[in-house]
N, C-alpha and C positions, 0 to 999 in steps of 0.2 A: 740128667738133663734131657736125654732122649725121651724118657717117659713123660716129662712135662711137655715137651714139644708135641708128642703124640696125643696127649689128652687135650691140649689147647687146640690143635688142628681138628680133632674130632668134634670138640664143642663148637668151634667156628662153623664147621660143616653142618652140624645139627641145627644151629641157629638159622642157617640158610635153607632149611627144609629138606636136607638130605636124610635119608633113612638111617637108622642106627647101624645096621650091618654095613651099609654102603659107606657111611662116614668112617667107620673103623677100618674098612678095607682101603679106602682112599688115603686115610692118614698113614696107614702102613706103607702103601705104595709111595706116597710122598717122601717119607723119611728113609726109605730104602732105595731111592734112586741112586745110581752109582756115585754121582758127585756128592750128594749129601751124606751118603753112607761112608764114603772115604773120609770126608771131613769129620764125621762123628767118631770114626775109629782112630783118627789122628789125635783127637781131643784138643783141638785148637780153640781159639777164642770164638770161632764160628758157632760152636755148639751152644755156648751160652747166649750169644747174640740172637740166634734163631729162636730159642725158647723165649727170650725176652721180647722179641718182636711179635711173636704170636700172642704172648700175654698182653702186650700193649694193644693189639687189635681187640682182644677180649675186653680190656679195661675201657677202651674208647667206645666200644659198642654199648657198654653198660653205663657210660658217662661217669666213670670213676676216674676223674682227672688226676687225682693225687697218685694213684697207682700207675696210671698211664705215664705220668712224668717220671716216676721212680724207675720203672722198668725200661723206659726209653733212654734215660740217662745211663742206666746200667749197660744196656745194649751198646750205646755209643762208646762207653768206656772200654769195652772189650775188643773193639775193632779199630784199627788205625785209620781205615778209610771211611769210618762212620761219620766223621765230622761233615762230610759232604751231604749227609741226610738232612742236616739243618740248613745248609746253604741252598739246596735245590728249591725248597718252598719259598725262599726269600727272593728268588730270581723272577 
């Protein structure tokens, strides 16, 4: 899952005009920050939800709403506190 998160983050950065080397470096830095790295090593539900949320961003930018819905629901199912993600936009 860490690989999927890395690739998704790199693609998101590339779509925003960041260079290839810089996007790879920034993705590596993002995923190896102490908090994220510790959660990835524990292999909790956070690992899957981070990958799914990055993939949801990619799907939304590509206007692939079926994939967006699928990965968002999967991300929500992996986190107990994720139901708040749906309640916040409704407020």
